[in-house]
C-alpha angles and dihedrals in degrees: 000000000000119000111226119200131191117204107232100179136001112221114228124223117264110245092204091059090046090054091050096050099035094107089062134072105253145153127219128211115190117229130228144199110226132189121219103226119237090020135071095240125120127197123207118206108196124228103254123210109190116192112201104177143072084004134359113252132156120204115193119199123194133188114243123198099190137359118214124200 
């Protein structure tokens, strides 16, 4: 069985985070919200900011629809 996904939305990079890390060497991977076809499941891939110099740090940013207390 092959899992089929449809990309519902591509998450854009956060300009505030980019301004903060502009002095470092980094890579950015855009995130996505994907729908698993033939189900009601959605998968969120976070936007990833990988700082490689002068230290190694990964920042993951997720899209949140609602925050409950």
